[in-house]
KOLDREN-343098 format. One record per residue: x, y, z of N, C-alpha, C, O in turn; residue in three letters. Coordinates in nm, 2 decimals, always signed. Last residue first. Layout:
# residues N
   n.px   n.py   n.pz  ca.px  ca.py  ca.pz   c.px   c.py   c.pz   o.px   o.py   o.pz  aa
      X      Y      Z      X      Y      Z      X      Y      Z      X      Y      Z ALA
...
END
This chain:
# residues 142
   n.px   n.py   n.pz  ca.px  ca.py  ca.pz   c.px   c.py   c.pz   o.px   o.py   o.pz  aa
  +0.50  -2.93  -1.02  +0.62  -2.86  -0.99  +0.65  -2.88  -0.83  +0.74  -2.83  -0.78 LEU
  +0.26  -3.05  -1.06  +0.38  -3.13  -1.08  +0.51  -3.06  -1.04  +0.61  -3.13  -1.02 MET
  +0.10  -2.84  -1.00  +0.09  -2.95  -0.90  +0.22  -3.03  -0.92  +0.28  -3.08  -0.83 GLY
  +0.11  -2.69  -1.24  +0.16  -2.64  -1.11  +0.18  -2.75  -1.01  +0.28  -2.75  -0.94 LEU
  -0.04  -2.87  -1.41  +0.10  -2.83  -1.43  +0.18  -2.78  -1.31  +0.29  -2.83  -1.28 PHE
  -0.29  -2.86  -1.28  -0.21  -2.99  -1.29  -0.07  -2.97  -1.31  +0.02  -3.03  -1.25 LYS
  -0.36  -2.60  -1.33  -0.35  -2.65  -1.19  -0.26  -2.78  -1.19  -0.18  -2.80  -1.11 LYS
  -0.36  -2.61  -1.61  -0.27  -2.52  -1.54  -0.24  -2.57  -1.40  -0.13  -2.58  -1.36 ILE
  -0.58  -2.78  -1.66  -0.44  -2.82  -1.70  -0.33  -2.73  -1.64  -0.22  -2.78  -1.62 ASP
  -0.79  -2.62  -1.55  -0.76  -2.75  -1.49  -0.62  -2.80  -1.53  -0.55  -2.85  -1.45 ALA
  -0.78  -2.40  -1.74  -0.76  -2.38  -1.59  -0.72  -2.51  -1.53  -0.62  -2.52  -1.46 ASP
  -0.62  -2.49  -2.04  -0.72  -2.45  -1.96  -0.69  -2.44  -1.81  -0.57  -2.47  -1.77 GLY
  -0.35  -2.38  -2.25  -0.40  -2.48  -2.17  -0.51  -2.41  -2.08  -0.51  -2.29  -2.05 ARG
  -0.20  -2.34  -2.57  -0.30  -2.29  -2.47  -0.34  -2.41  -2.39  -0.37  -2.52  -2.44 PHE
  +0.14  -2.42  -2.61  +0.01  -2.41  -2.65  -0.08  -2.37  -2.54  -0.04  -2.37  -2.42 GLY
  +0.36  -2.62  -2.41  +0.35  -2.54  -2.53  +0.20  -2.54  -2.57  +0.13  -2.65  -2.58 VAL
  +0.54  -2.63  -2.09  +0.43  -2.66  -2.19  +0.42  -2.57  -2.30  +0.45  -2.45  -2.29 PHE
  +0.79  -2.75  -1.88  +0.75  -2.67  -1.99  +0.62  -2.72  -2.05  +0.60  -2.84  -2.06 LYS
  +1.01  -2.76  -1.59  +0.91  -2.82  -1.67  +0.86  -2.72  -1.77  +0.89  -2.60  -1.76 ASN
  +1.26  -2.67  -1.50  +1.19  -2.77  -1.43  +1.08  -2.85  -1.51  +1.06  -2.97  -1.51 LYS
  +1.56  -2.51  -1.56  +1.43  -2.53  -1.62  +1.38  -2.66  -1.56  +1.44  -2.77  -1.57 VAL
  +1.71  -2.32  -1.29  +1.71  -2.44  -1.39  +1.57  -2.45  -1.45  +1.47  -2.40  -1.39 ALA
  +1.71  -2.16  -1.07  +1.78  -2.12  -1.19  +1.79  -2.22  -1.31  +1.86  -2.20  -1.41 GLY
  +1.54  -2.26  -0.88  +1.69  -2.26  -0.86  +1.77  -2.24  -0.99  +1.87  -2.30  -1.01 ASN
  +1.31  -2.32  -1.15  +1.34  -2.32  -1.00  +1.49  -2.34  -0.98  +1.56  -2.41  -1.05 LYS
  +1.09  -2.24  -1.40  +1.23  -2.24  -1.35  +1.22  -2.24  -1.19  +1.14  -2.18  -1.13 PHE
  +0.88  -2.34  -1.66  +0.90  -2.32  -1.52  +1.04  -2.33  -1.48  +1.10  -2.43  -1.52 ALA
  +0.75  -2.18  -1.94  +0.86  -2.26  -1.89  +0.88  -2.23  -1.74  +0.89  -2.12  -1.70 VAL
  +0.52  -2.18  -2.20  +0.54  -2.15  -2.05  +0.64  -2.25  -2.00  +0.63  -2.37  -2.02 VAL
  +0.42  -2.04  -2.50  +0.51  -2.14  -2.43  +0.53  -2.09  -2.28  +0.56  -1.97  -2.26 THR
  +0.15  -1.99  -2.72  +0.23  -1.96  -2.61  +0.31  -2.07  -2.56  +0.27  -2.19  -2.57 PRO
  +0.38  -2.05  -2.99  +0.33  -1.97  -2.87  +0.19  -2.01  -2.84  +0.12  -2.05  -2.93 LEU
  +0.68  -2.24  -3.07  +0.54  -2.21  -3.08  +0.49  -2.13  -2.97  +0.56  -2.12  -2.87 ALA
  +0.94  -2.26  -2.98  +0.91  -2.28  -3.14  +0.77  -2.25  -3.17  +0.73  -2.23  -3.28 SER
  +1.19  -2.20  -2.79  +1.05  -2.16  -2.80  +1.02  -2.17  -2.95  +1.07  -2.09  -3.03 VAL
  +1.44  -2.27  -2.67  +1.38  -2.34  -2.77  +1.23  -2.32  -2.79  +1.15  -2.41  -2.80 LYS
  +1.57  -2.09  -2.51  +1.49  -2.19  -2.44  +1.40  -2.26  -2.54  +1.29  -2.32  -2.50 PHE
  +1.70  -1.94  -2.70  +1.78  -2.00  -2.60  +1.71  -2.11  -2.53  +1.76  -2.22  -2.50 LYS
  +1.49  -1.81  -2.84  +1.58  -1.92  -2.90  +1.66  -2.00  -2.80  +1.67  -2.12  -2.82 ALA
  +1.40  -1.64  -2.64  +1.31  -1.75  -2.70  +1.39  -1.86  -2.76  +1.37  -1.98  -2.75 ALA
  +1.61  -1.47  -2.63  +1.57  -1.56  -2.51  +1.49  -1.67  -2.56  +1.52  -1.78  -2.52 LEU
  +1.63  -1.36  -2.88  +1.74  -1.44  -2.83  +1.70  -1.53  -2.71  +1.75  -1.64  -2.69 GLU
  +1.40  -1.21  -2.90  +1.40  -1.33  -2.97  +1.51  -1.43  -2.93  +1.51  -1.55  -2.95 PRO
  +1.25  -1.00  -2.76  +1.36  -1.07  -2.71  +1.37  -1.20  -2.78  +1.35  -1.31  -2.71 TYR
  +1.03  -0.89  -2.89  +1.13  -0.80  -2.83  +1.26  -0.87  -2.79  +1.37  -0.81  -2.80 ASP
  +0.90  -1.11  -2.95  +0.93  -1.03  -3.07  +1.04  -0.91  -3.02  +1.12  -0.86  -3.09 ASP
  +0.84  -1.24  -2.71  +0.94  -1.30  -2.80  +0.98  -1.20  -2.92  +1.08  -1.22  -2.98 VAL
  +0.81  -1.10  -2.41  +0.76  -1.08  -2.54  +0.87  -1.13  -2.64  +0.98  -1.07  -2.65 ASN
  +0.75  -1.26  -2.11  +0.87  -1.22  -2.20  +0.81  -1.21  -2.34  +0.75  -1.31  -2.39 VAL
  +0.64  -1.26  -1.79  +0.62  -1.26  -1.91  +0.73  -1.20  -2.01  +0.79  -1.09  -1.97 THR
  +0.63  -1.44  -1.49  +0.71  -1.35  -1.56  +0.66  -1.36  -1.71  +0.65  -1.48  -1.75 MET
  +0.51  -1.52  -1.16  +0.49  -1.50  -1.31  +0.58  -1.40  -1.38  +0.59  -1.29  -1.34 LEU
  +0.59  -1.73  -0.89  +0.59  -1.60  -0.95  +0.56  -1.61  -1.10  +0.58  -1.72  -1.15 ASP
  +0.43  -1.94  -0.65  +0.48  -1.92  -0.78  +0.49  -1.77  -0.82  +0.40  -1.69  -0.78 PHE
  +0.27  -2.01  -0.44  +0.42  -2.04  -0.43  +0.49  -2.03  -0.56  +0.59  -2.09  -0.59 SER
  +0.04  -1.74  -0.35  +0.08  -1.87  -0.42  +0.23  -1.89  -0.40  +0.30  -1.81  -0.34 SER
  -0.02  -1.50  -0.25  -0.02  -1.61  -0.15  +0.03  -1.74  -0.22  +0.06  -1.84  -0.15 GLU
  -0.01  -1.32  -0.48  +0.10  -1.32  -0.38  +0.10  -1.44  -0.28  +0.21  -1.47  -0.23 PRO
  -0.10  -1.56  -0.75  -0.13  -1.44  -0.67  -0.02  -1.44  -0.56  +0.05  -1.54  -0.55 VAL
  -0.11  -1.71  -0.98  +0.03  -1.67  -0.92  +0.00  -1.54  -0.84  +0.06  -1.44  -0.86 THR
  -0.34  -1.78  -1.11  -0.28  -1.88  -1.02  -0.15  -1.83  -0.96  -0.08  -1.91  -0.88 HIS
  -0.40  -1.54  -1.25  -0.49  -1.58  -1.14  -0.43  -1.70  -1.05  -0.46  -1.71  -0.93 SER
  -0.19  -1.53  -1.44  -0.20  -1.44  -1.33  -0.28  -1.48  -1.22  -0.25  -1.46  -1.10 LYS
  -0.28  -1.73  -1.60  -0.16  -1.76  -1.52  -0.15  -1.66  -1.41  -0.10  -1.69  -1.30 LEU
  -0.51  -1.62  -1.71  -0.53  -1.74  -1.62  -0.40  -1.77  -1.54  -0.41  -1.83  -1.43 LEU
  -0.39  -1.40  -1.84  -0.48  -1.38  -1.73  -0.50  -1.51  -1.64  -0.50  -1.50  -1.52 PRO
  -0.25  -1.55  -2.06  -0.18  -1.48  -1.95  -0.27  -1.45  -1.83  -0.22  -1.46  -1.72 THR
  -0.43  -1.68  -2.22  -0.35  -1.76  -2.13  -0.29  -1.68  -2.02  -0.28  -1.72  -1.90 LEU
  -0.54  -1.49  -2.39  -0.62  -1.56  -2.30  -0.55  -1.64  -2.19  -0.60  -1.65  -2.08 VAL
  -0.31  -1.41  -2.53  -0.39  -1.30  -2.46  -0.49  -1.38  -2.36  -0.52  -1.32  -2.25 ARG
  -0.22  -1.64  -2.65  -0.14  -1.58  -2.54  -0.22  -1.48  -2.46  -0.20  -1.46  -2.34 CYS
  -0.42  -1.68  -2.85  -0.42  -1.77  -2.73  -0.33  -1.72  -2.62  -0.36  -1.74  -2.50 PRO
  -0.33  -1.46  -3.03  -0.46  -1.46  -2.95  -0.47  -1.56  -2.83  -0.52  -1.52  -2.73 GLN
  -0.05  -1.28  -3.08  -0.09  -1.42  -3.04  -0.22  -1.42  -2.97  -0.21  -1.38  -2.85 CYS
  +0.05  -1.03  -3.10  -0.04  -1.08  -3.21  -0.09  -1.22  -3.18  -0.18  -1.26  -3.25 TRP
  +0.23  -1.01  -2.89  +0.12  -0.92  -2.89  +0.01  -0.97  -2.99  -0.11  -0.96  -2.96 GLU
  +0.35  -1.32  -2.76  +0.36  -1.21  -2.86  +0.22  -1.14  -2.86  +0.12  -1.20  -2.83 ALA
  +0.53  -1.50  -2.49  +0.41  -1.45  -2.57  +0.45  -1.35  -2.68  +0.56  -1.30  -2.68 TYR
  +0.63  -1.70  -2.24  +0.67  -1.64  -2.37  +0.55  -1.61  -2.45  +0.48  -1.70  -2.48 PHE
  +0.62  -1.69  -1.91  +0.53  -1.70  -2.02  +0.58  -1.62  -2.14  +0.57  -1.50  -2.14 ASP
  +0.76  -1.86  -1.66  +0.79  -1.76  -1.77  +0.70  -1.78  -1.89  +0.71  -1.89  -1.95 VAL
  +0.72  -1.90  -1.33  +0.66  -1.94  -1.46  +0.69  -1.83  -1.56  +0.66  -1.71  -1.54 LEU
  +0.94  -1.98  -1.08  +0.91  -1.88  -1.17  +0.84  -1.94  -1.30  +0.91  -2.02  -1.36 VAL
  +0.95  -2.09  -0.74  +0.95  -2.11  -0.88  +0.90  -2.00  -0.96  +0.81  -1.92  -0.91 PRO
  +1.17  -2.00  -0.49  +1.03  -1.98  -0.54  +1.03  -1.99  -0.70  +1.09  -1.92  -0.77 LYS
  +1.44  -2.00  -0.43  +1.36  -2.13  -0.42  +1.22  -2.11  -0.47  +1.15  -2.21  -0.49 THR
  +1.72  -1.87  -0.57  +1.57  -1.85  -0.54  +1.51  -1.98  -0.54  +1.52  -2.07  -0.64 SER
  +1.99  -1.90  -0.65  +1.96  -1.90  -0.50  +1.80  -1.89  -0.47  +1.77  -1.89  -0.35 GLY
  +2.00  -1.90  -0.91  +2.02  -2.02  -0.84  +1.97  -2.02  -0.70  +1.93  -2.12  -0.64 GLU
  +1.82  -1.72  -1.14  +1.88  -1.70  -0.99  +1.88  -1.83  -0.93  +1.77  -1.88  -0.88 ASP
  +1.68  -1.70  -1.37  +1.80  -1.78  -1.37  +1.88  -1.77  -1.24  +2.00  -1.81  -1.23 LEU
  +1.46  -1.54  -1.31  +1.44  -1.67  -1.35  +1.56  -1.76  -1.34  +1.55  -1.88  -1.30 ALA
  +1.59  -1.29  -1.21  +1.49  -1.36  -1.14  +1.48  -1.51  -1.18  +1.48  -1.60  -1.09 ARG
  +1.80  -1.20  -1.38  +1.81  -1.18  -1.23  +1.71  -1.27  -1.16  +1.75  -1.33  -1.05 LYS
  +1.72  -1.26  -1.63  +1.85  -1.33  -1.58  +1.85  -1.31  -1.43  +1.89  -1.40  -1.36 ASN
  +1.50  -1.10  -1.65  +1.49  -1.24  -1.67  +1.61  -1.31  -1.60  +1.59  -1.41  -1.53 PHE
  +1.61  -0.85  -1.62  +1.52  -0.90  -1.52  +1.50  -1.04  -1.53  +1.49  -1.11  -1.42 ALA
  +1.76  -0.85  -1.87  +1.83  -0.82  -1.73  +1.74  -0.89  -1.62  +1.78  -0.97  -1.54 GLU
  +1.57  -0.86  -2.07  +1.67  -0.98  -2.04  +1.73  -0.96  -1.91  +1.77  -1.06  -1.85 GLU
  +1.25  -0.76  -1.92  +1.36  -0.76  -2.02  +1.46  -0.86  -1.98  +1.45  -0.93  -1.88 ASN
  +0.90  -0.85  -1.90  +1.04  -0.84  -1.84  +1.15  -0.83  -1.96  +1.14  -0.88  -2.07 ALA
  +0.63  -0.82  -1.89  +0.70  -0.75  -2.00  +0.85  -0.75  -1.96  +0.92  -0.65  -1.97 ASP
  +0.58  -0.85  -1.54  +0.53  -0.84  -1.67  +0.61  -0.77  -1.77  +0.67  -0.66  -1.73 LEU
  +0.61  -1.03  -1.30  +0.72  -0.95  -1.37  +0.67  -0.94  -1.51  +0.71  -1.02  -1.60 PHE
  +0.44  -1.07  -1.00  +0.43  -1.06  -1.15  +0.54  -0.97  -1.20  +0.56  -0.85  -1.15 HIS
  +0.47  -1.06  -0.74  +0.45  -1.19  -0.79  +0.45  -1.19  -0.94  +0.46  -1.30  -1.00 ASP
  +0.59  -0.91  -0.46  +0.60  -0.89  -0.60  +0.58  -1.03  -0.67  +0.67  -1.12  -0.65 ARG
  +0.46  -0.79  -0.18  +0.49  -0.92  -0.24  +0.48  -0.91  -0.38  +0.37  -0.91  -0.43 ALA
  +0.57  -0.54  +0.02  +0.50  -0.57  -0.11  +0.54  -0.70  -0.17  +0.65  -0.71  -0.20 ILE
  +0.52  -0.52  +0.36  +0.61  -0.57  +0.25  +0.53  -0.59  +0.13  +0.43  -0.66  +0.13 ARG
  +0.35  -0.24  +0.48  +0.37  -0.38  +0.47  +0.47  -0.41  +0.35  +0.48  -0.33  +0.26 THR
  +0.27  +0.02  +0.70  +0.35  -0.03  +0.60  +0.36  -0.18  +0.60  +0.39  -0.24  +0.70 ALA
  +0.03  +0.24  +0.79  +0.07  +0.10  +0.81  +0.15  +0.06  +0.68  +0.10  +0.08  +0.57 HIS
  -0.04  +0.52  +0.99  +0.01  +0.47  +0.86  +0.06  +0.33  +0.89  +0.12  +0.30  +0.99 PHE
  -0.29  +0.72  +1.14  -0.19  +0.61  +1.14  -0.16  +0.55  +1.00  -0.25  +0.54  +0.92 SER
  -0.36  +1.02  +1.29  -0.35  +0.94  +1.16  -0.25  +0.83  +1.17  -0.14  +0.85  +1.22 ARG
  -0.59  +1.15  +1.52  -0.45  +1.09  +1.48  -0.47  +1.01  +1.35  -0.57  +0.95  +1.32 ALA
  -0.73  +1.33  +1.75  -0.72  +1.33  +1.60  -0.58  +1.27  +1.57  -0.48  +1.33  +1.59 LEU
  -0.95  +1.33  +1.99  -0.82  +1.29  +1.94  -0.83  +1.28  +1.79  -0.92  +1.22  +1.73 VAL
  -1.10  +1.56  +2.21  -1.11  +1.50  +2.08  -0.96  +1.46  +2.03  -0.87  +1.54  +2.03 PRO
  -1.11  +1.48  +2.56  -1.05  +1.57  +2.45  -1.05  +1.49  +2.32  -1.02  +1.37  +2.32 ARG
  -1.25  +1.47  +2.87  -1.28  +1.45  +2.72  -1.20  +1.53  +2.64  -1.21  +1.65  +2.65 PHE
  -1.24  +1.53  +3.13  -1.13  +1.46  +3.07  -1.14  +1.43  +2.93  -1.05  +1.37  +2.87 SER
  -1.49  +1.63  +3.21  -1.37  +1.73  +3.20  -1.25  +1.65  +3.13  -1.16  +1.72  +3.08 PRO
  -1.77  +1.51  +3.02  -1.68  +1.51  +3.14  -1.56  +1.60  +3.11  -1.53  +1.63  +3.00 GLY
  -1.97  +1.48  +2.83  -1.84  +1.42  +2.82  -1.75  +1.42  +2.93  -1.66  +1.33  +2.94 ALA
  -2.18  +1.64  +2.88  -2.18  +1.51  +2.93  -2.05  +1.43  +2.92  -2.03  +1.33  +2.98 THR
  -2.12  +1.88  +2.75  -2.12  +1.88  +2.90  -2.12  +1.74  +2.96  -2.07  +1.72  +3.07 ALA
  -1.89  +1.83  +2.48  -2.03  +1.84  +2.54  -2.01  +1.82  +2.69  -1.91  +1.77  +2.75 SER
  -1.60  +2.02  +2.39  -1.67  +1.90  +2.42  -1.80  +1.92  +2.49  -1.82  +2.02  +2.55 PRO
  -1.59  +2.25  +2.11  -1.59  +2.23  +2.26  -1.66  +2.09  +2.29  -1.75  +2.05  +2.22 ARG
  -1.40  +2.37  +1.85  -1.50  +2.27  +1.90  -1.48  +2.24  +2.05  -1.37  +2.23  +2.10 ALA
  -1.20  +2.54  +1.79  -1.33  +2.61  +1.84  -1.43  +2.49  +1.89  -1.53  +2.52  +1.95 SER
  -1.01  +2.38  +1.69  -0.98  +2.44  +1.80  -1.11  +2.51  +1.86  -1.11  +2.54  +1.98 ARG
  -1.14  +2.28  +1.45  -1.11  +2.19  +1.57  -1.09  +2.26  +1.70  -1.14  +2.22  +1.80 LEU
  -1.16  +2.51  +1.30  -1.28  +2.43  +1.34  -1.25  +2.35  +1.45  -1.34  +2.34  +1.55 ALA
  -0.89  +2.57  +1.28  -0.98  +2.67  +1.35  -1.10  +2.60  +1.39  -1.16  +2.62  +1.50 GLN
  -0.80  +2.36  +1.12  -0.74  +2.38  +1.26  -0.83  +2.47  +1.34  -0.85  +2.45  +1.46 TYR
  -0.95  +2.40  +0.89  -0.97  +2.28  +0.97  -0.92  +2.30  +1.11  -0.98  +2.26  +1.21 LEU
  -0.85  +2.64  +0.78  -0.99  +2.62  +0.83  -1.01  +2.51  +0.92  -1.10  +2.51  +1.01 ALA
  -0.53  +2.72  +0.93  -0.62  +2.67  +0.83  -0.75  +2.65  +0.88  -0.77  +2.66  +1.00 THR
  -0.39  +3.04  +1.02  -0.44  +2.90  +1.06  -0.53  +2.85  +0.95  -0.60  +2.93  +0.88 MET
END
């Protein structure tokens, strides 16, 4: 027997607890659906599956970035803060150095570039760093 089992078995209810007192030991587990809202460092397959999905009604913001791009390093956390699970947007990041063909396909000529997709089509786009207020305005237009 384990030490915990022995300790519980030897425990006696107090006299004031009455004859119906029984210590209850129960563990409860709770499972919830995981809301996936960030697809960081997506590959081409994940990009095609999520951003170009014509059946998806939830817009996806695709952040085209590079590791060496300082404005990209500042913009990505701002975008993450606006795409929490309760928001109506998902965030996907694509490294243009790893997937230059995706960058070329969507005419990414400067970094950072954020492209908004809905129902598999491009809905809006901005190039360069944007502050918090500009991002809110951009999301409001979608």
